[in-house]
C-alpha positions as CSV (number, residue, x, y, z in Angstrom):
1,M,128.6,-275.4,-15.1
2,P,130.9,-272.3,-15.5
3,E,128.8,-271.2,-18.5
4,T,125.6,-271.1,-16.4
5,A,127.3,-269.5,-13.4
6,T,128.3,-266.2,-15.5
7,P,124.6,-265.0,-16.5
8,A,123.5,-265.5,-12.9
9,T,126.4,-263.6,-11.6
10,E,125.7,-260.7,-14.0
11,L,121.9,-260.8,-13.4
12,A,122.6,-260.4,-9.6
13,S,125.0,-257.5,-10.3
14,Q,122.3,-256.0,-12.1
15,Y,119.8,-256.5,-9.5
16,I,122.3,-255.1,-6.9
17,A,122.9,-252.0,-8.8
18,Q,119.3,-251.2,-9.1
19,V,118.4,-251.5,-5.8
20,T,121.3,-249.6,-4.7
21,G,120.0,-246.9,-7.2
22,D,116.4,-247.0,-6.2
23,L,117.8,-246.6,-2.4
24,D,119.8,-243.6,-3.1
25,A,117.0,-241.9,-4.8
26,N,114.3,-242.8,-2.1
27,L,116.8,-241.2,0.6
28,K,117.0,-238.3,-1.6
29,E,113.4,-238.0,-2.0
30,Q,112.9,-238.4,1.6
31,E,115.2,-235.5,2.3
32,R,113.4,-233.1,0.0
33,I,110.0,-233.8,1.2
34,S,111.3,-233.2,4.9
35,A,112.6,-230.1,3.7
36,D,109.3,-229.2,2.1
37,I,107.5,-230.0,5.4
38,A,109.6,-227.8,7.5
39,S,109.1,-224.9,5.3
40,L,105.4,-225.4,4.9
41,Q,105.6,-225.5,8.9
42,E,107.3,-222.2,9.2
43,Q,104.9,-220.8,6.7
44,L,102.1,-222.3,8.8
45,T,103.6,-220.8,12.0
46,A,103.8,-217.4,10.4
47,L,100.0,-217.2,9.1
48,Q,98.9,-218.2,12.6
49,H,101.1,-215.3,14.1
50,D,99.7,-212.9,11.6
51,H,96.1,-214.1,12.1
52,S,96.6,-213.4,16.0
53,V,97.8,-209.9,15.2
54,L,94.9,-209.4,12.7
55,V,92.4,-210.3,15.1
56,S,93.7,-207.8,17.8
57,M,93.9,-205.3,15.3
58,Q,90.3,-205.7,14.5
59,Q,89.3,-205.5,17.9
60,A,91.2,-202.5,18.2
61,L,89.4,-200.8,15.3
62,G,86.0,-201.6,16.9
63,I,85.1,-204.0,14.4
64,T,82.5,-206.3,16.5
65,Q,81.2,-209.0,14.2
66,A,80.9,-211.5,16.8
67,R,78.1,-209.8,18.3
68,T,75.8,-211.2,16.1
69,G,76.3,-214.7,17.9
70,P,74.8,-214.4,21.2
71,A,72.0,-212.0,19.6
72,A,71.1,-215.2,17.4
73,E,71.3,-217.7,20.1
74,S,69.0,-215.4,22.2
75,E,66.6,-215.1,19.5
76,S,66.6,-219.1,18.8
77,A,66.0,-219.3,22.6
78,T,63.2,-217.4,22.6
79,V,61.5,-218.6,19.3
80,P,59.9,-222.0,20.9
81,A,57.8,-220.0,23.6
82,P,55.3,-218.6,21.1
83,R,54.7,-222.1,19.6
84,R,54.0,-223.5,23.0
85,K,51.6,-221.0,23.9
86,K,49.6,-221.5,20.2
87,A,49.7,-225.4,21.1
88,A,48.4,-224.7,24.7
89,A,45.8,-222.4,23.4
90,A,44.1,-225.1,20.8
91,A,44.2,-228.1,23.4
92,G,41.8,-226.6,25.8
93,G,41.1,-225.9,29.6
94,K,43.2,-228.7,30.7
95,Q,46.2,-227.4,29.1
96,K,45.5,-223.7,29.9
97,A,45.6,-224.9,33.6
98,R,49.0,-226.6,32.7
99,K,50.3,-223.5,31.1
100,S,49.6,-221.2,34.0
101,A,51.5,-223.9,36.0
102,A,54.2,-223.7,33.6
103,A,54.7,-220.1,33.2
104,P,56.8,-219.2,36.5
105,A,59.0,-221.9,35.7
106,K,59.3,-220.2,31.9
107,K,60.0,-216.8,33.7
108,T,62.5,-218.2,36.1
109,A,64.4,-219.6,33.5
110,R,64.6,-216.6,31.6
111,K,66.5,-214.9,34.2
112,P,69.8,-216.7,34.0
113,A,69.8,-216.3,30.1
114,A,69.4,-212.7,30.9
115,T,72.5,-212.6,32.9
116,K,74.4,-214.6,30.7
117,A,73.7,-212.1,27.9
118,S,74.8,-209.3,30.0
119,T,78.0,-211.0,30.6
120,A,78.5,-211.7,27.0
121,Q,77.7,-208.0,26.2
122,A,80.4,-206.8,29.0
123,A,83.0,-209.4,27.5
124,E,82.4,-208.0,23.9
125,L,83.4,-204.5,24.5
126,T,85.9,-203.1,22.1
127,L,89.4,-202.4,22.9
128,V,88.6,-198.9,22.3
129,E,85.7,-199.1,24.9
130,L,88.0,-200.5,27.3
131,I,90.9,-198.1,27.0
132,R,88.4,-195.0,27.1
133,R,86.7,-196.5,30.6
134,H,90.4,-197.2,31.9
135,L,91.4,-193.7,31.1
136,S,88.4,-192.0,32.6
137,E,89.0,-193.9,35.6
138,Q,92.7,-192.6,36.1
139,K,93.7,-189.5,37.9
140,E,97.2,-189.7,36.4
141,P,98.5,-190.2,32.8
142,R,99.5,-193.8,31.9
143,S,101.8,-195.2,29.4
144,A,100.6,-197.9,26.9
145,A,102.5,-200.7,28.8
146,E,100.9,-199.8,32.1
147,I,97.5,-199.4,30.2
148,S,98.1,-203.0,28.6
149,T,99.0,-204.5,32.0
150,A,95.9,-203.4,33.7
151,L,93.5,-204.6,31.0
152,G,95.2,-207.9,30.7
153,Q,94.8,-208.4,34.3
154,A,91.2,-207.2,34.4
155,H,90.4,-209.2,31.3
156,P,92.3,-212.3,31.4
157,G,90.4,-214.1,28.6
158,R,91.3,-211.4,26.1
159,D,94.7,-211.1,24.1
160,I,95.7,-207.6,24.8
161,S,99.2,-206.6,23.4
162,P,100.9,-203.4,24.1
163,K,101.6,-203.1,20.5
164,V,97.8,-203.0,19.8
165,V,97.1,-200.9,23.0
166,R,99.8,-198.2,21.8
167,V,98.3,-198.2,18.2
168,T,94.5,-197.8,19.5
169,L,95.7,-195.1,22.0
170,E,97.3,-193.3,18.9
171,G,94.0,-193.4,17.2
172,L,92.0,-192.2,20.1
173,V,94.7,-189.2,20.1
174,A,93.9,-188.6,16.3
175,K,90.3,-188.4,17.1
176,S,90.4,-186.3,20.1
177,G,89.4,-189.2,22.5
178,A,92.7,-189.2,24.4
179,E,95.6,-186.7,25.2
180,R,99.2,-187.6,24.8
181,S,101.9,-186.0,26.9
182,K,105.7,-186.7,27.2
183,Q,107.8,-187.0,30.1
184,G,111.5,-187.1,29.0
185,R,111.5,-190.0,26.3
186,S,108.1,-191.7,27.9
187,V,104.8,-191.2,26.5
188,F,101.9,-191.0,28.6
189,Y,98.3,-191.2,27.7
190,S,95.2,-189.7,29.7
191,A,91.5,-189.2,29.1
192,P,90.4,-185.7,27.5
193,A,89.8,-182.8,29.9
194,Q,86.1,-182.6,28.6
195,S,85.6,-186.2,29.5
196,V,87.4,-186.1,32.9
197,E,85.1,-182.7,33.7
198,A,82.0,-184.4,32.6
199,A,82.7,-187.7,34.9
200,S,83.4,-185.3,37.9
201,E,80.2,-183.4,37.2
202,T,78.1,-186.6,36.9
203,G,79.6,-187.8,40.1
204,T,78.8,-184.6,42.2
205,Q,75.0,-184.5,40.6
206,P,73.4,-187.3,43.1
207,E,74.4,-185.2,46.3
208,P,71.8,-182.4,46.1
209,T,69.1,-185.0,45.7
210,D,70.1,-187.2,48.6
211,S,70.0,-184.2,50.9
């Protein structure tokens, strides 16, 4: 009996040592993978932040690739109309009467589409165009922060950051699209004098025609 008990004890010791070693290795592997996941999460967060900044810069530079979307949708929406006309012409006099009855419905259905398109075009104005319009409406110079706040309130659905607005304003100044002035350490921007004069002239033109 003592001779058979000794090998069993040694085998159990070997199993215990192996399981203990595997357990330690498993824990170390879990720690390594957790560290990798944390590092990848940080990289993903940084990439997402860079993406939002790049999209804002794209809008500031006037790149409007998204304009092709609504145009494509409007074209696809109007394609079935001529096909229906051809089918009605081939069907005979009865279908012509149905076509004439359906014509007002088509016209009324196109009006909401036109209003949606105009709304989409207004929403797709570039940041440069929005800033130009805002400056032309102001009587006094405005800072980049004030312009950013005003545009953010007027367009809550767009991501307008003060940094992107400042970069866009400097680009307008370089292209004579805006004027920059300093008051102490603060920098203010305003519309060019020529555009202000043109706006005032266009505003006074309708008066003689009314009289």
